[in-house]
Structure formats: C-alpha cells, structure tokens
C-alpha positions, 0 to 999 in steps of 0.5 A: 088694288086687291091682292092675293098671295100664296104664303106657306104650307104646313110641314114645309122645309125650305131648300138648302142651305136654309133647311128650316123645317116647319110644323103647323102655321097660324096667323096673328090677329088680322089685319096684318101688314105687307111691307116693303123696304124703301130707299132709306132702308126703312120698312113702309107698309104698302098693303094690308092682309085682311083675310086668310084661308087654308086649303085642303093641302095645308097651303095658307092664302092671304087676300087684301088691298094695297095702301092708298099711299105713294109707297102703296101705289108704287107697290101696286104697280110693281105687282101688277106689272109682274116686276115683283112677284114674291113675298117673305113670311115674317114671324110673329110668335113661334116655337124653335128647336135646334138640331143636327140631322143626318141627310142620309137616313134622317136621324137627328139629335136635338141640341136642348135634349142632349145630356151634354156637349160631349154627347153631341160631339159623339153623335156628330162623330158618328154622323159626319155628314150631318147638317145643322137645322132649325125647326119650328113646330109652330110658327105664327105668320106675323107679317109679309114682306115684298121681295124680289127674291124669296127664300120661301118656295112658291110664296107668290103675290098677284093682282087679284083681278089679273087673268093669271091670279089663282082662285080663292080656295073657298071650295077647299076651305078648311079655316078662314080668319075674318078681320076683327074690329080694330080701331082705325085712326085718322091719318091726319093725327099722324102727320108732322106738325109745323110748330112755331116754337117748342111744344110740350107733349099734349093730349086733347079731348079726343085723345090726339097726341101732339108735341115735342118729346125732346129738344136739340139744345137741351142738356141731359139733367143727369149730367148737368152737375158734372159740367157736361152738356149731353144733348139728343143727337141731331143725327138720331135714327128713328127707324127702330122706333117705328116697329109697330103698325097702325090701321088708318081710316083711309084703309092704309096702314102706317108704321108707328112707335109707342108711347108707354108709361106706368111701369118700369123705366130706369130700374135700380138693382138687379131685375128679375126675369119676370120684371124684365119680361113685363117691362119689355112685353106687357102691352098694358103699359101702352098709351098709344101709337105715334109717329116720330119726326125731326124738326128744327126744335127737336123730335116731335110725335103725332098720334093718338091714345088707345081707347082703354086709356082713362082720362085720369091716366091721360092726365097723368101722362101729359103731366109727366116728361117723355123720356127716350130709350136711346141706344147709341144714336138710335131711338127705340122707345118713349116712356113717360116718367115724372122727371125725364132727362130732356124736359120740354121746359117753359123758357129759352133752353138755348145755352148763351155765352155765359156758362153757369154751373150751379151746385145746389150743395157743395157737401156730399151726403153724410159719411157713415161713421165706419167710413172714416174710422169713427165708431168702429172697432179699429183705430181711427185714422181721422176724425169724421169732420176731417174725412167729411172736409176732405171728401167735400173738397174733392167733390168741389175740386172736380166740379171746379175743374169741370168749370175750368174746362168749360171756361177754356172753350169760351165764356165766363163762369158763375157758380152758386155755392150753398156750403160752409163759408170757407169752402165757398171762399175756396170755390170763389178763388178758383173761379176767379183764377179761371176767369183771369185765365180766360181774360188772357 
C-alpha cells in the first residue's frame, strides 16, 4: 500500500509539557524506515519512506510503501481503516541546546553558555516561572514510528489512495530527495537455518553469511582455568542487537544487526576519546548486516557482506572467531576476533560426567626481583626461590579448591600438571582427597 505522511515543520515547538524547540530539519539518506512495536516489545519495519519533500511553509512530507510482510500488512490495514493515524519523528544526527526560558517575556539562559552554576541560580531566582527547554538547532529525520498517540502536532499518516489523503506538494516543492542506490539483499539470506549440527561462521562465494556465533554449552575460555564454566545465556535478548535496517529485494526492510571486525574490541589500558569514538562510530569496521536467531545449538546469524568487503577481508573474517558484545543478558554486537571466548569448535562441546581442570602450568610468571626483596636496596625478607614457591603454591591451592567445589557437585576430577615434581605431587594428593570425599 502506498502511504503519505506529514512529518514536521521548520521552527516548530512541541506543546507543554514537552516544549522541545526545533530549528531546521533534514533527512538521513533515503530510504528510511517506518517502524512499529510488536507484541514482544521489539520494533518491526512495516514500511519504507523513499521520497521526501518540503513545502513552502517548511512542512516535511514523506511518501513510500508498506512492506509485504505480515507486520507490514497489519500496519497497512490499521492505516487504511484509520485505526492508527499518527507518527513520531525519530532522530538521526542533531544539535542540542539546554536552556531555561521565561514564558512571560521569552528571555532565556543557555546552560552551556553560563559562566557558572551560580550564574544560572541567580538567573532562575530572577525568573521564578522559567521552564526547562531542550532546543534542536538542527535535527535529522532518521526514522518514523507508527503510534496511536503522538507528541508531534499534526504528524499524520494516510493511505495515499484514500479520498481524504492530502495531495503531494509538488506545486509548492522547495526540496525533494530521491532514493539513492542502496544495495538490496535477497530476503532468503536472512532466514533462520535448520542446522543438523553446530555450524561455524561461513561466508560463501556470493557473500552470504551463515552459521553459529556461539553455542549454549560452550564454556567461556577466559574463565576455564579458574574452574568456572560461564556459558552464553539461553534467555539472551536479541532486541538490542537488531538496531539497524536493511532493504530487501522484495521492497521490504528488515531490522538487522552487524558483524564487525578489523578494529578495537577488547582494549587494554586507558582508551582515548578518539579511540572510543572510532570503535563505536566507524562504519568502516562493518562486514555486513545479519539477523540473529536462537536455535537448539546456540545463536546463529544469517545475512550478507557489504559490497566493498574484499575477498581477503572476508577470508580473514571467516578464519576468526565471532565474539559477542554481551551486556548482562543482552547481545549488543558481534565482532570477529582471532581468539574469541565462545568458539564453535570441531568436536563435542557438551560437558560429560567427568570434569577436567587442565593446568598448562602450575607456576605463575617469574617474579620481579624487587617483588621478593632480592636485588633491592632494602633488606631481603625472603629469597626469590622461596617467594616463587609460596606464590606458586597459592595459585595451585586456589585451582585445587575450585576443583574440589566442582567435585562436590558431581563427577571425578583429573588434572594435568606441568610443573616442578614436588608441586605436582601435592596437587595429586589434593585430587586424591577430593575424589575420596566424592566417593563417600
């Protein structure tokens, strides 16, 4: 269904208690999406806006078509029958100014321009009826949302073929944006796959992306030597991952997330502001859009590569490990690294009845001389060899206690130790005691 929408107007002010003030509007590169919140409280793209015009009064109009999906068809019915008639204008890029305004005389003080908070307090005392206002000198229309009640005055949407639909303002046209060439992906690329077994991330000759990015029963490799098995949460939320929009060849648009690579991931030390901005904002790190799904094995993705990703880059990405950006139990992003925490390995990853804690080395890294009193200016409290033995025994003790805890939950323990023989004997004795306790 073709739709037409009245969006916003240059210089408009939203009514109280909102009171947001706007200067000049612009639009993101077309097409952009019209979304609606579904029953799972997640946004679905239900239409695309592929034309924008501004009339002589500074009013912005959009024109497009509803998606040929179930949610798009539902939205078209609601719009056609006037059950939903309003939209909300969601931001892309913008400038923002915070200020206090005296509604009686229009005087204002901009918070960022004030010399101090004392100056603001003095102004507020002189203008007791002032109100807090957020102003946007520039505001980019990034997306529209279908709403039953909108805070944007006169923001409406119509079936473009309905008798009461307004005419497209071509006669008073001041500016119009035509949709640029945007790659459209095959809808089948984003469909969930029915895998018979765990499948690693794969990129085919056409640039189609498939496979698992993590498995439910995989232990986080960073915690393995501590005796902890932290697995991806089965109740994981994927809503925050699908933050973007991808146009499809059937004319619809799909909410998608991103595979990224070749830049910052797990940084060490203090990041600069520029490094943080690059990691968060640089779209040059994108491999391509994907849709994430949960299945019996783990989380799988389906999608494709951007056209400018070279075969070498695709090969390096496929040879790496997808690593999730987990925040609590929500998945925010997927970044390909060399050695990720949840690899999709070749073999059975399901823990069996026998827990194994493998210590590659029971000895900690060599201590600095000053750490144990050798070679320093002060009197030595112990020898380096003694200090190293004490530190090593503490490391081993902590790991054996972790093994004891796991034994108490069920299953015997075997530990491989590569260390000084007497230390290995002490570890073996502790394991034997743990297994005897388990047997009783």
